[in-house]
C-alpha positions in Angstrom: 14.3 21.8 2.4 17.5 22.3 4.3 16.1 22.4 7.9 14.5 19.6 9.8 11.7 22.0 10.8 10.8 22.5 7.2 10.6 18.8 6.6 8.4 18.4 9.7 6.2 21.3 8.5 5.7 19.6 5.1 5.1 16.2 6.6 1.6 17.1 7.9 -0.8 15.8 5.2 -3.7 14.5 7.2 -6.0 14.3 4.2 -3.7 11.8 2.5 -3.4 9.8 5.7 -7.2 9.6 5.8 -7.2 8.6 2.1 -5.1 5.6 2.9 -8.0 4.1 4.8 -10.3 4.6 1.8 -7.7 2.8 -0.4 -7.4 -0.1 2.1 -11.2 -0.4 2.2 -11.3 -0.6 -1.5 -9.1 -3.6 -1.4 -11.2 -5.1 1.3 -14.4 -4.6 -0.6 -12.8 -6.1 -3.6 -12.0 -9.4 -1.8 -15.3 -9.5 0.0 -17.2 -8.9 -3.2 -15.3 -11.5 -5.2 -16.0 -14.1 -2.4 -19.7 -13.3 -2.2 -20.8 -12.5 -5.7 -20.8 -16.2 -6.8 -23.3 -16.9 -4.0 -25.8 -14.3 -5.1 -26.6 -15.7 -8.5 -28.7 -13.8 -11.1 -27.2 -10.7 -12.5 -24.8 -10.1 -9.6 -21.9 -11.4 -11.8 -22.3 -8.4 -14.0 -20.8 -6.3 -11.3 -17.8 -8.4 -10.6 -15.6 -6.3 -12.9 -16.2 -3.3 -10.6 -15.2 -5.2 -7.5 -12.0 -6.3 -9.2 -11.3 -2.7 -10.3 -11.7 -1.5 -6.7 -8.8 -3.7 -5.7 -6.7 -2.7 -8.6 -7.2 1.0 -8.0 -6.6 0.6 -4.2 -3.2 -1.0 -4.7 -2.2 1.4 -7.4 -3.2 4.3 -5.1 -0.9 2.9 -2.4 2.0 2.6 -4.8 1.7 6.1 -6.2 1.1 7.5 -2.7 4.3 5.7 -1.4 6.5 7.6 -3.9 4.7 10.9 -3.2 4.9 10.8 0.6 8.5 9.5 0.8 9.5 12.4 -1.4 7.4 14.9 0.5 9.0 14.1 3.9 12.5 13.4 2.6 15.3 15.3 4.4 18.7 16.2 3.0 20.4 15.0 6.2 18.9 11.5 6.0 21.0 8.6 4.8 20.1 5.5 2.8 20.9 3.3 5.7 18.6 5.1 8.1 15.9 5.2 5.5 16.1 1.5 4.8 16.1 0.7 8.5 12.8 2.7 9.0 11.1 1.0 6.0 12.1 -2.5 7.1 10.9 -1.9 10.6 7.6 -0.5 9.2 6.9 -3.6 7.1 8.4 -6.7 8.6 6.9 -6.9 12.1 3.3 -6.7 10.8 4.2 -9.0 8.0 5.7 -11.7 10.2 2.8 -11.5 12.7 0.2 -11.9 9.9 2.1 -14.6 8.1 2.4 -16.6 11.3 -1.3 -16.2 11.9 -1.9 -17.3 8.3 0.1 -20.5 8.7 -1.7 -21.3 11.9 -5.1 -20.8 10.2 -4.0 -22.9 7.2 -3.1 -25.7 9.6 -6.5 -25.5 11.3 -8.4 -25.5 8.0 -6.3 -28.4 6.5 -4.8 -26.1 3.8 -1.5 -27.5 2.6 1.6 -25.6 3.6 4.4 -26.1 1.1 7.6 -24.4 0.3 6.1 -22.6 -2.6 3.4 -20.8 -0.6 5.5 -20.2 2.5 9.2 -19.6 1.9 9.1 -16.9 -0.8 6.3 -15.1 1.1 8.4 -15.2 4.3 11.2 -13.2 2.6 8.8 -11.1 0.5 10.3 -12.2 -2.9 7.1 -14.0 -4.1 6.3 -11.3 -6.7 9.6 -11.9 -8.5 8.7 -15.6 -9.2 6.2 -16.0 -12.1 4.3 -18.9 -10.6 0.6 -18.7 -9.5 1.1 -20.9 -6.5 3.9 -18.7 -5.3 2.4 -15.2 -5.9 -1.2 -15.9 -5.2 -1.7 -18.0 -2.1 -5.4 -18.3 -1.8 -5.2 -19.9 1.6 -2.3 -17.8 2.8 -2.0 -14.0 3.2 -2.2 -13.2 -0.6 -2.1 -9.4 -0.3 1.5 -9.6 1.0 2.6 -9.8 -2.7 2.5 -6.0 -2.8 5.1 -5.8 0.0 7.6 -7.5 -2.4 7.1 -4.6 -4.7 7.3 -2.0 -1.9 10.7 -3.5 -0.9 12.0 -2.7 -4.4 10.6 0.8 -4.2 12.4 1.4 -0.9 15.6 -0.1 -2.1 15.7 2.2 -5.1 14.3 5.3 -3.5 17.6 7.0 -2.5 18.9 6.8 -6.0 15.6 7.7 -7.6 15.3 10.8 -5.4 18.8 11.9 -6.3 18.1 11.5 -10.1 14.7 13.1 -10.1 15.8 16.1 -8.0 18.2 16.8 -10.9 15.3 17.4 -13.2 14.7 21.1 -14.0 11.3 22.3 -12.5 10.1 23.5 -15.9 10.7 20.0 -17.4 9.0 18.0 -14.6 5.7 17.7 -16.4 7.4 16.1 -19.4 8.7 13.4 -17.2 5.3 12.9 -15.6 3.8 12.4 -19.1 6.6 10.2 -20.2 6.3 7.8 -17.3 2.5 7.7 -17.7 2.9 6.7 -21.3 5.3 3.9 -20.4 2.7 2.7 -17.8 0.0 2.7 -20.5 2.3 0.7 -22.8 3.0 -2.1 -20.2 -0.1 -4.1 -21.1 0.9 -3.9 -24.8 4.3 -5.3 -24.0 2.6 -8.0 -21.9 0.8 -9.3 -25.0 4.1 -10.6 -26.3 4.2 -13.1 -23.4 2.7 -16.6 -23.7 -1.1 -17.0 -23.4 -0.9 -20.1 -21.3 -1.4 -21.1 -18.5 -4.7 -19.4 -17.7 -5.8 -18.0 -14.3 -8.6 -20.1 -12.7 -11.0 -17.3 -11.9 -10.6 -14.9 -14.7 -9.3 -17.2 -17.5 -6.7 -14.5 -18.3 -3.1 -15.4 -19.3 -1.1 -15.8 -16.2 2.1 -14.5 -17.7 0.4 -11.3 -19.0 -1.3 -10.7 -15.6 1.9 -11.3 -13.7 4.0 -9.0 -15.9 1.4 -6.2 -15.7 0.2 -6.5 -12.2 2.6 -8.4 -9.9 6.1 -7.9 -11.4 7.9 -5.4 -9.1 9.8 -3.7 -12.0 6.6 -2.7 -13.9 4.9 -1.5 -10.7 7.9 0.6 -9.9 6.7 3.0 -12.6 3.7 4.0 -10.4 6.1 4.7 -7.5 8.3 6.9 -9.8 5.1 8.7 -10.9 4.4 9.5 -7.2 7.9 10.8 -6.8 7.6 13.1 -9.8 4.2 14.4 -8.7 5.6 15.3 -5.2 8.4 17.2 -6.9 5.8 19.0 -9.0 4.0 20.2 -5.9 7.2 21.0 -4.1 8.5 23.0 -7.0 5.3 25.0 -7.1 4.5 24.0 -10.6 0.9 24.5 -11.8 -1.3 21.5 -11.4 -3.6 20.4 -14.2 -6.7 19.9 -12.0 -8.0 20.8 -8.6 -9.4 18.3 -6.1 -12.9 18.1 -7.5 -12.0 17.7 -11.2 -9.2 15.3 -10.3 -11.6 13.2 -8.3 -14.1 13.1 -11.1 -11.3 12.1 -13.5 -10.2 9.3 -11.2 -13.8 8.0 -10.8 -14.2 8.1 -14.6 -11.0 6.2 -15.1 -12.1 3.6 -12.6 -15.4 3.0 -14.4 -14.0 3.2 -17.9 -10.9 1.1 -17.0 -13.1 -1.7 -15.6 -14.4 -2.2 -19.1 -11.1 -2.3 -20.9 -10.1 -5.7 -22.4 -7.5 -8.1 -21.1 -4.8 -6.7 -18.8 -5.5 -3.1 -19.8 -8.1 -2.9 -17.0 -5.4 -3.3 -14.2 -3.2 -0.2 -14.1 -3.0 1.6 -17.4 -6.2 3.8 -17.1 -5.9 4.9 -13.5 -2.3 5.5 -12.6 -2.1 9.1 -13.9 -5.6 10.2 -12.6 -4.7 8.8 -9.2 -1.4 10.8 -9.2 -3.2 14.0 -10.2 -5.7 13.4 -7.4 -3.0 12.9 -4.8 -1.1 16.0 -5.9 -4.3 18.1 -5.8 -5.2 16.9 -2.3 -1.7 17.7 -1.1 -1.7 21.2 -2.8 -5.0 22.0 -1.1 -3.9 21.0 2.4 -3.9 24.1 4.6 -2.6 23.9 8.2 -5.4 24.4 10.6 -8.2 23.9 8.1 -10.4 20.9 8.9 -11.4 18.5 6.1 -13.3 15.2 6.1 -10.3 13.1 5.1 -8.1 15.1 7.5 -10.4 14.7 10.5 -9.1 13.0 13.6 -11.2 9.8 13.1 -10.1 9.5 9.5 -6.4 10.1 10.3 -6.6 7.4 13.0 -8.1 5.0 10.6 -5.4 5.9 8.1 -2.8 5.1 10.7 -4.2 1.5 11.0 -4.7 1.1 7.2 -1.5 -0.9 6.7 -2.7 -3.3 9.4 -6.1 -3.4 7.8 -4.6 -4.2 4.4 -2.7 -7.2 5.9 -5.4 -8.7 8.1 -8.5 -8.4 6.0 -7.8 -11.2 3.6 -7.4 -13.6 6.5 -10.7 -12.6 7.8 -12.3 -13.0 4.4 -10.8 -16.5 4.1 -11.3 -17.8 7.7 -13.9 -15.5 9.1 -17.7 -15.3 8.6 -17.4 -15.6 4.8 -15.2 -18.7 5.0 -13.8 -18.1 1.5 -11.0 -20.6 2.0 -13.5 -23.5 1.9 -14.4 -24.4 -1.7 -17.9 -25.7 -0.7 -18.8 -22.2 0.5 -18.5 -20.7 -3.0 -21.5 -22.7 -4.2 -23.8 -21.8 -1.3 -26.6 -19.4 -2.3 -27.1 -16.3 -0.2 -29.5 -13.3 -0.2 -28.3 -9.8 -0.7 -29.1 -8.7 2.9 -27.2 -11.8 4.2 -24.2 -10.9 2.0 -24.2 -7.3 3.2 -24.3 -8.6 6.8 -21.3 -10.9 6.2 -19.4 -8.1 4.5 -20.1 -5.7 7.4 -19.1 -8.2 10.0 -15.9 -8.9 8.1 -15.1 -5.2 8.0 -15.7 -4.8 11.8 -13.5 -7.8 12.7 -10.8 -6.6 10.3 -10.8 -3.1 11.9 -10.5 -4.6 15.4 -7.6 -6.8 14.3 -5.9 -3.9 12.4 -6.1 -1.7 15.6 -4.6 -4.5 17.7 -1.8 -5.0 15.1 -1.0 -1.2 15.0 -1.2 -0.7 18.7 0.8 -3.7 19.9 3.1 -4.5 16.9 3.6 -1.7 14.4 3.7 1.4 16.7 5.9 -0.2 19.4 8.3 -1.6 16.7 8.6 1.8 15.1 9.3 3.5 18.4 11.9 1.0 19.4 13.7 0.0 16.3 13.1 2.6 13.6 16.2 4.5 14.6 19.4 3.5 16.4 19.6 4.3 20.1 21.9 7.2 21.0 25.2 6.1 22.3 25.5 5.9 26.0 27.5 8.7 27.6 29.8 7.2 30.2 29.1 8.6 33.6 31.8 10.8 35.1 33.1 9.7 38.6 31.9 12.0 41.3 34.6 14.4 42.5 35.4 14.1 46.2 34.1 17.0 48.2 36.7 19.4 49.3 36.7 20.2 53.0 36.4 23.9 53.8 38.8 25.1 56.5 37.2 25.8 59.8 36.7 29.4 60.5 39.1 30.9 62.9 37.8 32.4 66.1 
């Protein structure tokens, strides 16, 4: 880990890049499902818990993966200032473009724009404010709440990396277990918070949901878990599970976690299985070996996954589903029609995500992610010396 070539060699994890697209699609399916299930009637409501769990798992996967990847590609010659610059350039151009689009769409749909649903979101501090109207802007770009958590992750990463690198390799698993236990205890601590007010769709305590799911400090634990799992792989420590068993465990945690009561269904059951799955995929990555997740199409989709995460909710609200309009929630719809609306929403979101990546994210990263090299002043040209004429 002392040469830049080593860091570049370790940075090639195409399978995890492809997995980012799967996680983004899970969040998209969550929001599409929650918007369409009330229109289907019958027993469709019985499956709502699984759509909610898809979104929870997708976000948790991103948080753990952030800690893992940033640790994996870290270089000793990097500085906090350079690191923070790259992260800000990665987040804010996409965020500002999608927020501007959200405000224009809100104006066109007669959705009120107030300081509470605009100013904190602009500066990505909304998750620090325990107010439903601030954190969850149903007419605005609600998924941006997670970027407020990511900013805390990035701010603390240089210090976290220095501290965790001081852990002896033989003790790293103790820390993984310890952080996982703390994550599991967060919902228990949340029960000490007030039960009122209630959330309109789930009737859960807002204070408990905010502390468990939206509060950046508690979500930092998943990021730390990702950092520790990356060090586990880098130190060559033995993993508990391979890719197949880790995937089965993650699926089982997803299904079982969806049935847990209260806020226990949000993060507690799935954080550790997701970290084990990410570590197993990274350990199994072999240069030159083709995998489904590491194929060129999946890697390309993984590259636009951040854009997909940011644009899909606007498409759900203002696109074919029209979730921003309350009257649409009461309209009955057949299952084939719902599938058609969901597929069309996915296609539109993918196109917009590609445009966002191609014309905003990638150019911004190329231009601003690192300072320009200083200009070298040009040296004045030396006058040509005349050669004496040869004597005859």
